[in-house]
C-alpha positions as CSV (number, residue, x, y, z in Angstrom):
1,M,6.7,93.6,125.9
2,I,7.2,90.5,123.7
3,K,4.2,91.7,121.4
4,K,6.2,95.2,121.2
5,N,9.5,93.6,120.2
6,L,7.8,91.1,117.6
7,P,9.3,93.2,114.7
8,L,12.6,93.3,115.8
9,I,12.4,89.7,116.8
10,F,11.6,88.9,113.5
11,S,13.9,90.9,111.7
12,V,16.7,89.3,113.6
13,L,15.5,85.9,112.8
14,V,15.4,86.8,109.0
15,V,19.2,88.1,109.0
16,L,20.4,84.7,110.9
17,L,18.3,82.8,108.3
18,I,19.8,84.7,105.6
19,S,23.2,84.4,106.9
20,A,22.8,80.6,107.6
21,T,22.0,80.1,103.6
22,V,24.6,82.4,102.7
23,Q,26.9,80.2,104.4
24,T,25.8,76.8,103.5
25,E,24.8,77.4,99.6
26,F,28.4,76.6,98.2
27,P,29.2,72.8,98.1
28,Q,32.1,72.0,100.6
29,A,33.5,69.4,102.6
30,D,35.4,69.0,105.8
31,I,38.1,67.0,106.9
32,S,40.1,66.2,110.1
33,N,43.0,64.0,111.7
34,G,41.9,65.1,115.3
35,I,44.9,67.7,115.2
36,I,44.0,69.9,112.4
37,H,40.5,70.5,111.0
38,A,40.1,71.8,107.5
39,R,37.3,73.1,105.1
40,F,37.3,73.2,101.4
41,Y,35.3,75.0,98.8
42,L,34.5,72.3,96.0
43,P,34.6,72.9,92.3
44,D,31.3,73.6,90.6
45,T,30.4,75.4,87.7
46,G,27.1,76.7,88.8
47,K,27.4,77.0,92.4
48,G,31.1,76.8,93.5
49,Y,32.4,79.4,95.6
50,Y,35.2,80.5,93.2
51,R,34.7,80.2,89.7
52,G,37.3,82.6,88.2
53,T,40.0,81.9,85.6
54,R,43.4,82.9,87.5
55,F,43.4,79.8,90.1
56,D,42.9,76.1,90.1
57,W,39.5,75.7,91.2
58,S,40.4,72.9,93.7
59,G,42.0,73.6,97.1
60,N,40.2,76.9,98.1
61,M,40.2,76.7,102.0
62,P,38.1,79.0,104.0
63,D,39.0,77.6,107.3
64,L,41.8,75.7,108.9
65,E,42.3,75.2,112.4
66,Y,45.2,74.0,114.9
67,K,45.7,74.4,118.5
68,G,43.0,76.8,118.8
69,H,44.6,79.2,116.3
70,T,42.9,79.9,113.0
71,Y,44.8,80.2,109.5
72,C,42.3,80.8,106.8
73,A,39.5,83.7,106.5
74,Q,38.2,86.1,103.9
75,W,40.6,88.8,103.2
76,F,38.8,91.0,100.5
77,D,36.1,93.2,100.9
78,N,33.4,92.1,98.0
79,Y,32.7,88.8,97.2
80,N,32.5,87.9,93.7
81,P,32.7,84.3,92.4
82,I,34.2,84.9,89.2
83,T,36.8,87.8,90.5
84,H,40.6,86.7,90.7
85,D,40.7,87.2,94.6
86,A,37.8,85.0,95.9
87,I,40.3,82.6,97.1
88,M,41.6,81.6,100.6
89,G,44.5,79.4,102.0
90,P,47.0,77.6,99.9
91,V,45.7,78.0,96.3
92,E,47.4,77.6,93.2
93,S,47.6,79.1,89.7
94,F,49.3,77.9,86.4
95,A,50.6,79.6,83.5
96,P,48.4,79.6,80.7
97,L,48.7,77.2,77.7
98,G,48.6,78.2,74.1
99,Y,47.6,81.8,74.8
100,E,50.5,83.6,72.7
101,E,49.5,81.4,69.7
102,A,45.8,82.0,70.0
103,R,44.2,84.6,68.0
104,P,41.5,86.8,68.9
105,G,38.2,84.7,69.4
106,G,40.2,81.3,69.6
107,H,41.0,79.7,73.0
108,F,43.8,78.8,75.3
109,V,43.9,76.5,78.4
110,Q,44.2,77.1,82.0
111,V,44.7,74.1,84.2
112,G,42.3,73.5,86.8
113,V,40.1,75.7,85.1
114,G,39.4,74.6,81.5
115,I,39.4,76.1,77.9
116,L,39.1,79.8,78.0
117,S,38.5,82.3,75.1
118,K,40.9,84.8,73.9
119,P,38.4,87.7,73.1
120,Q,40.9,90.2,72.0
121,D,45.0,90.3,70.8
122,E,46.5,91.8,73.7
123,K,49.0,90.3,76.6
124,Y,47.7,87.8,79.1
125,S,46.5,89.2,82.4
126,A,46.0,86.9,85.3
127,F,43.6,89.7,86.6
128,K,41.2,89.6,84.0
129,Y,38.4,87.2,83.6
130,Y,38.3,85.1,80.4
131,P,35.1,83.5,79.3
132,I,35.0,79.6,80.1
133,L,34.4,77.6,77.0
134,N,34.8,74.4,78.4
135,A,35.3,73.8,82.3
136,G,36.1,70.0,81.9
137,T,34.9,67.4,84.3
138,W,35.5,67.3,87.9
139,K,35.4,64.4,90.3
140,V,35.8,64.5,94.2
141,K,36.6,62.1,96.6
142,T,36.4,62.7,100.4
143,K,37.8,60.6,103.4
144,P,37.8,61.6,107.0
145,A,41.3,63.1,106.9
146,G,41.8,63.9,103.3
147,I,40.2,64.8,100.0
148,E,41.1,64.4,96.2
149,F,40.2,66.6,93.4
150,M,40.2,65.1,89.9
151,H,39.9,67.4,86.8
152,S,40.0,66.0,83.3
153,L,39.9,68.0,80.2
154,Q,40.0,67.4,76.4
155,D,41.4,69.9,74.0
156,S,42.8,69.9,70.5
157,L,46.0,70.6,71.6
158,Y,46.3,70.4,75.4
159,S,44.3,67.5,77.0
160,Y,45.4,66.5,80.5
161,E,44.2,64.9,83.5
162,Y,45.1,66.5,87.0
163,K,44.8,65.2,90.3
164,K,45.4,67.0,93.5
165,T,45.1,65.1,97.1
166,E,45.2,67.1,100.4
167,T,46.0,64.6,103.2
168,L,46.3,65.5,106.9
169,I,48.8,63.0,108.2
170,K,47.8,60.9,111.2
171,G,49.0,61.7,114.3
172,K,50.9,65.0,113.1
173,P,50.1,68.8,112.6
174,I,50.7,68.1,108.9
175,L,49.0,68.9,105.6
176,E,50.7,67.3,102.6
177,I,49.2,68.4,99.2
178,T,50.3,65.6,96.2
179,H,49.9,66.8,92.4
180,S,49.7,64.7,89.3
181,L,49.6,66.2,86.2
182,E,49.3,64.0,83.0
183,N,49.5,64.8,79.6
184,K,47.1,63.5,77.2
185,G,47.4,66.1,74.6
186,Q,49.6,66.4,71.5
187,R,51.7,69.1,72.5
188,T,54.3,69.3,75.3
189,I,52.9,71.1,78.3
190,E,55.1,73.8,79.6
191,T,54.3,76.1,82.3
192,N,54.8,76.7,85.8
193,V,52.6,76.7,88.9
194,Y,52.7,78.8,92.0
195,N,51.1,78.8,95.6
196,H,49.5,82.0,96.9
197,N,49.9,80.9,100.4
198,L,47.0,83.0,101.5
199,F,47.2,82.5,105.2
200,V,45.3,85.1,107.9
201,M,46.5,83.9,111.1
202,D,44.1,84.3,113.8
203,K,42.5,87.1,111.7
204,Q,45.3,89.5,112.3
205,P,46.3,92.3,110.0
206,T,49.8,92.7,108.6
207,G,52.1,94.3,110.6
208,P,54.8,94.2,113.1
209,G,54.9,90.7,114.9
210,F,54.4,88.7,111.6
211,V,57.8,87.2,110.4
212,V,59.0,85.4,107.1
213,I,61.9,83.1,107.4
214,F,63.9,81.6,104.6
215,P,66.8,79.3,104.5
216,F,68.8,82.0,102.2
217,S,68.7,85.8,102.2
218,P,66.2,86.9,100.0
219,T,67.2,90.1,97.6
220,P,64.6,92.1,96.0
221,E,64.9,92.8,92.5
222,A,65.4,96.5,92.1
223,E,62.9,96.9,89.1
224,G,59.0,96.9,89.9
225,Q,59.7,96.4,93.9
226,R,57.5,98.2,96.4
227,G,57.3,98.8,100.0
228,F,60.8,97.4,101.0
229,G,62.9,99.6,102.9
230,S,64.3,100.4,106.5
231,T,61.4,103.0,106.9
232,D,58.9,101.5,104.7
233,I,56.6,98.5,105.3
234,A,58.6,95.8,105.3
235,T,62.3,95.0,105.5
236,I,64.7,92.2,105.3
237,K,67.0,91.4,108.1
238,D,69.4,88.6,107.2
239,K,67.2,85.7,106.3
240,Q,64.0,87.1,107.2
241,I,61.0,89.4,106.0
242,V,59.8,91.8,109.1
243,F,57.3,94.4,108.9
244,N,57.8,98.0,110.4
245,R,54.2,98.9,110.2
246,E,51.0,98.1,109.0
247,P,50.5,99.1,105.5
248,G,47.4,101.4,104.6
249,K,44.5,100.1,103.0
250,K,45.6,101.1,99.6
251,E,49.2,100.3,100.3
252,S,51.1,97.0,99.0
253,V,54.4,95.4,99.2
254,Y,55.7,93.4,96.3
255,S,58.9,92.2,94.9
256,I,60.3,89.4,92.8
257,M,63.0,87.8,95.3
258,Q,66.5,86.4,94.5
259,G,69.1,84.8,96.5
260,Y,67.8,81.0,96.3
261,G,69.7,78.2,94.3
262,N,68.3,75.1,92.4
263,N,68.1,72.9,95.5
264,L,65.3,71.5,97.8
265,K,66.5,72.8,100.9
266,D,65.7,76.6,99.4
267,Y,62.2,75.5,99.1
268,D,61.8,75.8,103.0
269,I,59.6,78.9,104.0
270,K,58.4,79.6,107.6
271,I,55.6,81.9,108.5
272,E,55.2,83.4,112.2
273,N,52.9,85.1,113.9
274,H,54.5,86.5,117.4
275,Q,51.4,88.2,118.0
276,T,49.2,85.1,118.9
277,G,52.1,82.3,118.4
278,A,50.5,80.6,115.3
279,A,53.2,79.5,112.6
280,V,53.5,77.4,109.5
281,R,56.3,75.7,107.6
282,I,56.2,75.3,104.0
283,T,58.4,72.8,102.0
284,S,58.3,70.7,98.7
285,D,60.2,67.9,96.9
286,Q,60.7,70.3,93.8
287,P,63.2,73.1,94.0
288,L,62.1,76.9,93.6
289,S,61.9,78.3,89.8
290,K,60.9,81.8,91.1
291,L,59.9,83.3,94.5
292,V,57.6,86.6,94.7
293,F,56.5,88.1,97.9
294,W,53.3,90.1,98.3
295,G,51.3,91.8,101.2
296,S,48.6,94.1,101.6
297,S,46.8,95.3,104.8
298,R,44.9,92.0,105.5
299,I,47.4,89.7,104.1
300,F,50.9,88.8,102.8
301,S,52.0,85.9,100.8
302,P,55.3,84.1,100.1
303,E,54.5,82.7,96.5
304,P,56.9,79.9,95.5
305,Y,57.1,78.6,91.7
306,I,57.5,75.2,90.2
307,Q,58.6,74.8,86.5
308,I,57.0,72.0,84.7
309,S,57.4,70.4,81.5
310,I,55.5,67.3,80.3
311,H,55.6,65.6,77.0
312,P,52.6,63.8,75.7
313,G,51.9,60.4,77.2
314,E,54.2,61.6,80.6
315,T,53.0,62.5,84.1
316,F,54.7,65.1,86.2
317,K,54.0,64.7,90.1
318,W,55.2,67.3,93.0
319,K,54.2,67.8,96.7
320,I,53.8,70.6,99.0
321,T,54.1,70.0,102.8
322,Y,52.7,72.5,105.2
323,E,53.8,71.8,109.3
324,F,51.7,73.9,111.5
325,Y,53.4,74.9,115.1
326,T,53.3,77.5,117.6
327,C,55.8,80.2,118.0
328,S,57.0,82.5,120.7
329,I,54.6,85.4,121.5
330,T,56.2,88.7,121.6
331,H,54.7,92.0,123.0
């Protein structure tokens, strides 16, 4: 009987071996404070999981676990290291530096990525891949409960040293992400940075049971918004975004939001999954400069922006805090 099934057994072993190889071929690191466990894919020009040009290469988080709940997972169908969506967890993106002034064939800078080529005279698109001319230098330091990413880039106009440290606070269900961006170039760095907050809570699809809570009443801008309404995908009730139904595979919900002020208390966002009880609170030591909300059938994301202006020789620092907790379950 065993001899008869040898081809099948061999095939299963080959599949398992290939799967194990795929799962471990990317440079990665794990951290834990005994309460939260998190895994990161590390920046690497040749083997890195993400090598696109939209998001900062540091902080790509395929896994975070707290109290039996999972918060991160692959949410896209097809993986490609240079596509803009091959990212997971609280990943960040900066507005480009020097793109408008660059001529076709010239270059511009993307913080956390490197020096990129501008092949054509067209409007910048975050969804487009731009050839990387210089990826700069990455250094990574790990500790049991923390990881530090350092990115150095030398450019004729926009040189910088960027440091991001992700720390699990001792004895608390808290992840702190501290940032430091030092301007070592000749021009003032004028940009913004937003966090995509790509959490997949317990691998649940977007739909009823999920709630996003703000300290103010968010108001969708009329222009460009989609999917909001009392009979549409999502609606706003007081200070909450709630889902009326699951979006279809090709549907999405999107809007630039208004309603916040220039103060720290408004950068306070809660995401709760009342199907499973997983929840997270997001705060910062900087005020909101812009707020976008986007969602699809597998994931949704409140995207808070921070404005940055750094003169040559100066350093800008900011922090984002994630407090994980459990909420009530409703059926």
